[in-house]
N, CA, C and O of each residue as an XYZ file, in Angstrom:
528
protein
N       0.862     -1.178      0.000
C       0.000      0.000      0.000
C       0.895      1.223      0.000
O       1.997      1.195      0.547
N       0.426      2.284     -0.607
C       1.186      3.525     -0.597
C       1.411      3.925      0.852
O       0.500      3.836      1.674
N       2.608      4.359      1.160
C       2.961      4.662      2.543
C       2.431      6.020      2.953
O       2.471      6.972      2.175
N       1.937      6.107      4.173
C       1.430      7.366      4.710
C       2.583      8.151      5.320
O       3.322      7.639      6.162
N       2.728      9.401      4.884
C       3.688     10.308      5.493
C       2.917     11.583      5.766
O       2.611     12.336      4.841
N       2.603     11.828      7.012
C       1.732     12.952      7.305
C       0.328     12.574      6.876
O      -0.177     11.514      7.247
N      -0.301     13.436      6.097
C      -1.682     13.187      5.664
C      -1.774     12.567      4.280
O      -2.807     11.996      3.930
N      -0.717     12.670      3.487
C      -0.773     12.176      2.116
C      -0.008     10.875      1.974
O       1.038     10.690      2.596
N      -0.533      9.969      1.152
C       0.160      8.715      0.868
C       1.358      9.008     -0.029
O       1.292      9.868     -0.908
N       2.438      8.294      0.197
C       3.673      8.484     -0.561
C       3.976      7.218     -1.349
O       3.881      6.113     -0.817
N       4.337      7.378     -2.607
C       4.653      6.252     -3.480
C       6.167      6.212     -3.660
O       6.763      7.132     -4.220
N       6.780      5.129     -3.175
C       8.227      4.978     -3.276
C       8.600      3.999     -4.393
O       9.538      4.243     -5.151
N       7.866      2.898     -4.486
C       8.180      1.850     -5.466
C       6.962      1.546     -6.335
O       5.849      1.980     -6.038
N       7.187      0.802     -7.400
C       6.065      0.385     -8.242
C       5.109     -0.504     -7.447
O       3.902     -0.479     -7.690
N       5.625     -1.279     -6.511
C       4.771     -2.120     -5.681
C       3.850     -1.271     -4.804
O       2.687     -1.622     -4.605
N       4.364     -0.157     -4.281
C       3.517      0.758     -3.497
C       2.333      1.218     -4.347
O       1.182      1.170     -3.914
N       2.640      1.660     -5.553
C       1.588      2.150     -6.451
C       0.635      1.015     -6.831
O      -0.583      1.194     -6.832
N       1.191     -0.144     -7.152
C       0.362     -1.285     -7.567
C      -0.569     -1.735     -6.440
O      -1.735     -2.041     -6.690
N      -0.074     -1.780     -5.218
C      -0.919     -2.170     -4.085
C      -2.063     -1.184     -3.919
O      -3.206     -1.588     -3.703
N      -1.769      0.092     -4.017
C      -2.772      1.157     -3.902
C      -3.829      1.000     -5.000
O      -5.028      1.084     -4.734
N      -3.372      0.771     -6.236
C      -4.271      0.674     -7.384
C      -5.053     -0.634     -7.411
O      -6.237     -0.640     -7.748
N      -4.410     -1.729     -7.064
C      -5.102     -3.026     -7.064
C      -6.263     -3.021     -6.087
O      -7.309     -3.609     -6.362
N      -6.091     -2.367     -4.958
C      -7.172     -2.312     -3.965
C      -8.420     -1.659     -4.557
O      -9.539     -1.972     -4.149
N      -8.231     -0.760     -5.510
C      -9.349     -0.031     -6.085
C      -9.859     -0.611     -7.402
O     -11.035     -0.452     -7.728
N      -8.995     -1.276     -8.160
C      -9.355     -1.653     -9.523
C      -9.436     -3.147     -9.826
O     -10.118     -3.530    -10.776
N      -8.778     -3.990     -9.068
C      -8.617     -5.386     -9.481
C      -9.918     -6.169     -9.616
O      -9.968     -7.146    -10.364
N     -10.959     -5.769     -8.920
C     -12.209     -6.529     -8.984
C     -13.278     -5.856     -9.845
O     -14.423     -6.307     -9.873
N     -12.917     -4.799    -10.534
C     -13.870     -4.134    -11.424
C     -14.138     -5.033    -12.629
O     -13.234     -5.702    -13.130
N     -15.377     -5.041    -13.080
C     -15.736     -5.889    -14.227
C     -15.684     -5.128    -15.542
O     -15.866     -5.715    -16.609
N     -15.438     -3.831    -15.471
C     -15.223     -3.022    -16.676
C     -13.839     -2.403    -16.587
O     -13.294     -2.236    -15.496
N     -13.276     -2.066    -17.734
C     -11.953     -1.476    -17.757
C     -12.035     -0.010    -17.360
O     -12.896      0.733    -17.831
N     -11.121      0.388    -16.484
C     -11.042      1.770    -16.017
C      -9.603      2.260    -16.155
O      -8.653      1.509    -15.934
N      -9.460      3.527    -16.523
C      -8.146      4.149    -16.656
C      -8.063      5.255    -15.623
O      -8.933      6.123    -15.566
N      -7.019      5.229    -14.804
C      -6.851      6.235    -13.762
C      -5.456      6.841    -13.826
O      -4.530      6.260    -14.392
N      -5.330      8.015    -13.236
C      -4.033      8.669    -13.109
C      -3.859      9.087    -11.657
O      -4.792      9.557    -11.006
N      -2.650      8.906    -11.174
C      -2.281      9.380     -9.848
C      -1.306     10.535    -10.067
O      -0.292     10.388    -10.749
N      -1.627     11.671     -9.482
C      -0.795     12.864     -9.607
C      -0.014     13.052     -8.310
O      -0.578     12.983     -7.218
N       1.296     13.292     -8.445
C       2.179     13.360     -7.282
C       2.947     14.682     -7.233
O       3.177     15.325     -8.258
N       3.337     15.070     -6.016
C       4.188     16.248     -5.867
C       5.650     15.810     -5.943
O       5.931     14.646     -6.226
N       6.569     16.720     -5.697
C       7.998     16.409     -5.825
C       8.472     15.352     -4.830
O       9.468     14.672     -5.077
N       7.774     15.212     -3.723
C       8.133     14.218     -2.714
C       7.421     12.883     -2.964
O       7.434     12.000     -2.106
N       6.809     12.742     -4.122
C       6.042     11.544     -4.505
C       4.861     11.278     -3.584
O       4.445     10.133     -3.413
N       4.328     12.330     -2.997
C       3.098     12.216     -2.220
C       1.928     12.414     -3.169
O       1.969     13.270     -4.053
N       0.888     11.617     -2.981
C      -0.273     11.676     -3.864
C      -1.053     12.959     -3.617
O      -1.502     13.232     -2.504
N      -1.201     13.739     -4.683
C      -2.004     14.962     -4.647
C      -3.454     14.625     -4.978
O      -4.388     15.071     -4.311
N      -3.611     13.818     -6.033
C      -4.947     13.494     -6.517
C      -4.921     12.153     -7.229
O      -3.946     11.794     -7.888
N      -6.015     11.423     -7.081
C      -6.250     10.174     -7.817
C      -7.497     10.440     -8.650
O      -8.553     10.761     -8.105
N      -7.381     10.308     -9.949
C      -8.473     10.695    -10.841
C      -8.838      9.558    -11.788
O      -7.962      8.992    -12.442
N     -10.121      9.221    -11.868
C     -10.598      8.290    -12.891
C     -10.686      9.088    -14.191
O     -11.435     10.061    -14.282
N      -9.928      8.674    -15.176
C      -9.887      9.381    -16.464
C     -11.002      8.880    -17.374
O     -11.667      9.667    -18.048
N     -11.200      7.569    -17.387
C     -12.262      7.024    -18.230
C     -12.689      5.651    -17.736
O     -11.931      4.933    -17.083
N     -13.920      5.313    -18.069
C     -14.422      3.965    -17.841
C     -14.924      3.447    -19.187
O     -15.434      4.210    -20.008
N     -14.778      2.183    -19.391
C     -15.152      1.633    -20.691
C     -15.995      0.393    -20.543
O     -16.890      0.312    -19.702
N     -15.684     -0.564    -21.380
C     -16.417     -1.815    -21.384
C     -15.560     -2.931    -20.836
O     -14.601     -2.698    -20.100
N     -15.908     -4.114    -21.194
C     -15.204     -5.296    -20.702
C     -13.812     -5.408    -21.311
O     -12.890     -5.908    -20.666
N     -13.655     -4.946    -22.549
C     -12.382     -5.143    -23.247
C     -11.588     -3.875    -23.514
O     -10.531     -3.949    -24.140
N     -12.050     -2.719    -23.068
C     -11.246     -1.531    -23.325
C     -11.871     -0.245    -22.839
O     -13.057     -0.184    -22.514
N     -11.042      0.780    -22.800
C     -11.472      2.134    -22.500
C     -10.538      3.091    -23.230
O      -9.447      2.701    -23.645
N     -10.957      4.325    -23.386
C     -10.174      5.324    -24.109
C      -9.671      6.368    -23.122
O     -10.443      6.890    -22.319
N      -8.389      6.671    -23.181
C      -7.808      7.703    -22.330
C      -7.215      8.784    -23.226
O      -6.393      8.495    -24.097
N      -7.631     10.023    -23.011
C      -7.159     11.150    -23.816
C      -5.960     11.798    -23.127
O      -6.098     12.311    -22.016
N      -4.783     11.786    -23.763
C      -3.590     12.381    -23.156
C      -3.786     13.852    -22.769
O      -3.214     14.309    -21.780
N      -4.579     14.588    -23.530
C      -4.791     16.012    -23.220
C      -5.504     16.182    -21.885
O      -5.180     17.090    -21.120
N      -6.463     15.323    -21.601
C      -7.182     15.400    -20.317
C      -6.237     15.044    -19.170
O      -6.221     15.719    -18.141
N      -5.462     14.000    -19.350
C      -4.526     13.556    -18.316
C      -3.524     14.661    -17.994
O      -3.271     14.948    -16.824
N      -2.960     15.274    -19.017
C      -1.944     16.307    -18.800
C      -2.551     17.614    -18.300
O      -1.916     18.324    -17.520
N      -3.761     17.944    -18.731
C      -4.423     19.151    -18.220
C      -4.647     19.032    -16.715
O      -4.407     19.979    -15.966
N      -5.105     17.871    -16.284
C      -5.341     17.659    -14.854
C      -4.032     17.722    -14.073
O      -4.012     18.194    -12.937
N      -2.944     17.252    -14.669
C      -1.636     17.334    -14.010
C      -1.239     18.793    -13.785
O      -0.724     19.147    -12.725
N      -1.481     19.620    -14.776
C      -1.171     21.047    -14.643
C      -2.080     21.697    -13.597
O      -1.618     22.484    -12.771
N      -3.370     21.366    -13.638
C      -4.334     21.950    -12.700
C      -3.978     21.678    -11.241
O      -4.199     22.535    -10.385
N      -3.436     20.513    -10.948
C      -3.118     20.200     -9.543
C      -1.630     20.389     -9.225
O      -1.155     19.946     -8.179
N      -0.899     21.046    -10.128
C       0.528     21.346     -9.924
C       1.366     20.096     -9.666
O       2.264     20.108     -8.825
N       1.075     19.035    -10.382
C       1.810     17.780    -10.214
C       3.215     17.891    -10.794
O       3.441     18.564    -11.800
N       4.141     17.222    -10.144
C       5.506     17.108    -10.653
C       5.717     15.777    -11.356
O       6.634     15.620    -12.163
N       4.845     14.816    -11.032
C       4.961     13.475    -11.609
C       3.584     12.837    -11.676
O       2.637     13.288    -11.032
N       3.495     11.778    -12.470
C       2.239     11.048    -12.539
C       2.484      9.575    -12.786
O       3.516      9.166    -13.318
N       1.504      8.798    -12.383
C       1.492      7.355    -12.619
C       0.168      7.035    -13.296
O      -0.899      7.414    -12.814
N       0.251      6.342    -14.407
C      -0.939      5.907    -15.130
C      -1.277      4.488    -14.696
O      -0.401      3.728    -14.285
N      -2.548      4.142    -14.792
C      -2.935      2.774    -14.497
C      -4.259      2.443    -15.166
O      -5.109      3.308    -15.373
N      -4.408      1.187    -15.490
C      -5.713      0.673    -15.894
C      -5.791     -0.799    -15.518
O      -4.775     -1.465    -15.315
N      -6.997     -1.278    -15.432
C      -7.199     -2.674    -15.073
C      -7.525     -3.496    -16.313
O      -8.007     -2.974    -17.319
N      -7.254     -4.770    -16.217
C      -7.654     -5.735    -17.237
C      -8.595     -6.736    -16.556
O      -8.133     -7.648    -15.871
N      -9.902     -6.574    -16.738
C     -10.858     -7.498    -16.106
C     -10.620     -8.965    -16.455
O     -10.989     -9.852    -15.685
N     -10.009     -9.228    -17.609
C      -9.751    -10.605    -18.033
C      -8.687    -11.290    -17.177
O      -8.594    -12.517    -17.156
N      -7.882    -10.487    -16.469
C      -6.778    -11.043    -15.688
C      -5.453    -10.987    -16.416
O      -4.402    -11.057    -15.778
N      -5.471    -10.862    -17.739
C      -4.261    -10.795    -18.544
C      -3.480     -9.528    -18.194
O      -4.038     -8.431    -18.221
N      -2.211     -9.669    -17.871
C      -1.400     -8.512    -17.504
C      -0.523     -7.993    -18.639
O       0.179     -6.998    -18.465
N      -0.552     -8.641    -19.781
C       0.293     -8.230    -20.907
C      -0.235     -6.934    -21.514
O      -1.417     -6.845    -21.849
N       0.641     -5.913    -21.660
C       0.193     -4.659    -22.278
C      -0.028     -4.838    -23.781
O       0.719     -5.547    -24.456
N      -1.061     -4.187    -24.282
C      -1.331     -4.212    -25.726
C      -0.438     -3.187    -26.411
O       0.207     -2.372    -25.752
N      -0.407     -3.236    -27.733
C       0.341     -2.237    -28.493
C      -0.256     -0.854    -28.232
O       0.482      0.124    -28.115
N      -1.581     -0.762    -28.139
C      -2.233      0.524    -27.847
C      -1.801      1.051    -26.475
O      -1.601      2.255    -26.311
N      -1.656      0.153    -25.484
C      -1.179      0.553    -24.153
C       0.222      1.154    -24.256
O       0.507      2.191    -23.657
N       1.080      0.502    -25.009
C       2.467      0.970    -25.164
C       2.516      2.314    -25.887
O       3.264      3.206    -25.488
N       1.728      2.461    -26.940
C       1.720      3.716    -27.704
C       1.186      4.881    -26.877
O       1.746      5.977    -26.911
N       0.111      4.650    -26.138
C      -0.457      5.684    -25.293
C       0.545      6.111    -24.217
O       0.693      7.300    -23.934
N       1.217      5.150    -23.631
C       2.206      5.447    -22.592
C       3.304      6.352    -23.136
O       3.681      7.332    -22.493
N       3.813      6.029    -24.311
C       4.882      6.841    -24.895
C       4.387      8.241    -25.260
O       5.112      9.221    -25.086
N       3.175      8.337    -25.758
C       2.599      9.627    -26.118
C       2.475     10.529    -24.882
O       2.823     11.709    -24.929
N       1.979      9.966    -23.789
C       1.819     10.739    -22.559
C       3.184     11.087    -21.969
O       3.377     12.195    -21.468
N       4.123     10.159    -22.025
C       5.474     10.422    -21.518
C       6.094     11.612    -22.249
O       6.652     12.510    -21.618
N       5.995     11.618    -23.576
C       6.573     12.704    -24.368
C       5.885     14.033    -24.084
O       6.550     15.059    -23.942
N       4.563     14.020    -24.001
C       3.818     15.245    -23.699
C       4.145     15.780    -22.315
O       4.300     16.988    -22.134
N       4.249     14.892    -21.344
C       4.558     15.298    -19.974
C       5.948     15.936    -19.884
O       6.137     16.921    -19.169
N       6.906     15.379    -20.601
C       8.256     15.935    -20.583
C       8.281     17.383    -21.071
O       9.063     18.195    -20.577
N       7.431     17.699    -22.033
C       7.382     19.065    -22.561
C       6.938     20.085    -21.525
O       7.238     21.273    -21.645
N       6.219     19.616    -20.501
C       5.739     20.534    -19.460
C       6.381     20.214    -18.107
O       5.826     20.539    -17.057
N       7.553     19.576    -18.142
C       8.355     19.279    -16.950
C       7.633     18.420    -15.915
O       7.762     18.643    -14.711
N       6.886     17.455    -16.389
C       6.237     16.476    -15.523
C       6.790     15.110    -15.904
O       6.927     14.796    -17.086
N       7.105     14.307    -14.909
C       7.706     12.995    -15.145
C       6.640     11.910    -15.062
O       5.882     11.839    -14.095
N       6.594     11.073    -16.082
C       5.748      9.876    -16.029
C       6.576      8.799    -15.342
O       7.535      8.286    -15.918
N       6.206      8.455    -14.109
C       6.968      7.483    -13.332
C       6.674      6.047    -13.720
O       7.562      5.195    -13.685
N       5.420      5.773    -14.094
C       5.062      4.389    -14.397
C       3.688      4.328    -15.050
O       2.910      5.280    -14.985
N       3.410      3.219    -15.667
C       2.072      2.842    -16.125
C       1.894      1.424    -15.618
O       2.653      0.524    -15.978
N       0.893      1.233    -14.786
C       0.696     -0.049    -14.128
C      -0.637     -0.655    -14.558
O      -1.692     -0.031    -14.453
N      -0.555     -1.882    -15.042
C      -1.768     -2.643    -15.376
C      -2.045     -3.553    -14.184
O      -1.154     -4.259    -13.712
N      -3.278     -3.531    -13.705
C      -3.635     -4.358    -12.553
C      -4.775     -5.309    -12.907
O      -5.601     -5.033    -13.776
N      -4.786     -6.430    -12.204
C      -5.888     -7.394    -12.321
C      -5.876     -8.254    -11.064
O      -5.040     -8.071    -10.178
N      -6.807     -9.185    -10.999
C      -6.827    -10.101     -9.865
C      -5.614    -11.036     -9.884
O      -5.335    -11.707     -8.891
N      -4.890    -11.082    -11.011
C      -3.695    -11.927    -11.148
C      -2.430    -11.263    -10.614
O      -1.436    -11.946    -10.366
N      -2.450     -9.935    -10.432
C      -1.251     -9.221    -10.010
C      -1.154     -7.879    -10.697
O      -2.161     -7.204    -10.914
N       0.083     -7.491    -11.044
C       0.274     -6.220    -11.744
C       1.448     -6.306    -12.709
O       2.315     -7.172    -12.595
N       1.446     -5.378    -13.663
C       2.530     -5.241    -14.631
C       2.971     -3.786    -14.583
O       2.153     -2.882    -14.751
N       4.252     -3.557    -14.356
C       4.806     -2.209    -14.297
C       5.652     -1.925    -15.531
O       6.630     -2.626    -15.794
N       5.277     -0.900    -16.285
C       6.075     -0.509    -17.453
C       7.490     -0.124    -17.028
O       8.456     -0.451    -17.716
N       7.613      0.573    -15.894
C       8.930      1.005    -15.418
C       9.803     -0.201    -15.057
O      10.969     -0.270    -15.446
N       9.234     -1.140    -14.319
C      10.007     -2.317    -13.909
C      10.455     -3.150    -15.102
O      11.502     -3.795    -15.057
N       9.664     -3.135    -16.165
C       9.988     -3.932    -17.359
C      10.805     -3.161    -18.400
O      11.034     -3.666    -19.499
N      11.247     -1.943    -18.066
C      12.078     -1.157    -18.967
C      11.358     -0.582    -20.158
O      11.988     -0.319    -21.183
N      10.040     -0.373    -20.058
C       9.265      0.128    -21.185
C       9.008      1.640    -21.110
O       8.226      2.173    -21.898
N       9.655      2.323    -20.180
C       9.497      3.788    -20.106
C      10.748      4.486    -20.547
O      10.800      5.716    -20.551
């Protein structure tokens, strides 16, 4: 679980983020895309549901994700979505979206720390697998 430091949860590792996200998403029967916005100390500023979809997919707009990051003065962000099927393998669309958001975030001095796929089977971290 994300560690509590003061009043805000702090994300130190991908496992911290995955535990936090799995508690909220792993049992959902529809796909949901969320973003966690963090300050410079990696404390969670905001957790935002970006989109909800169907059983096999959802659409996440990079402009909405990055606008919200600017609105809450985030220094970093973590993307996440669930796979109701249990499959943790990222799709090509997942990889392309991650790179698009990473590039856009860099232009406004925000760091994309990770993109985590969660399910009842566990989690997949783009950062841990060298995909960022």
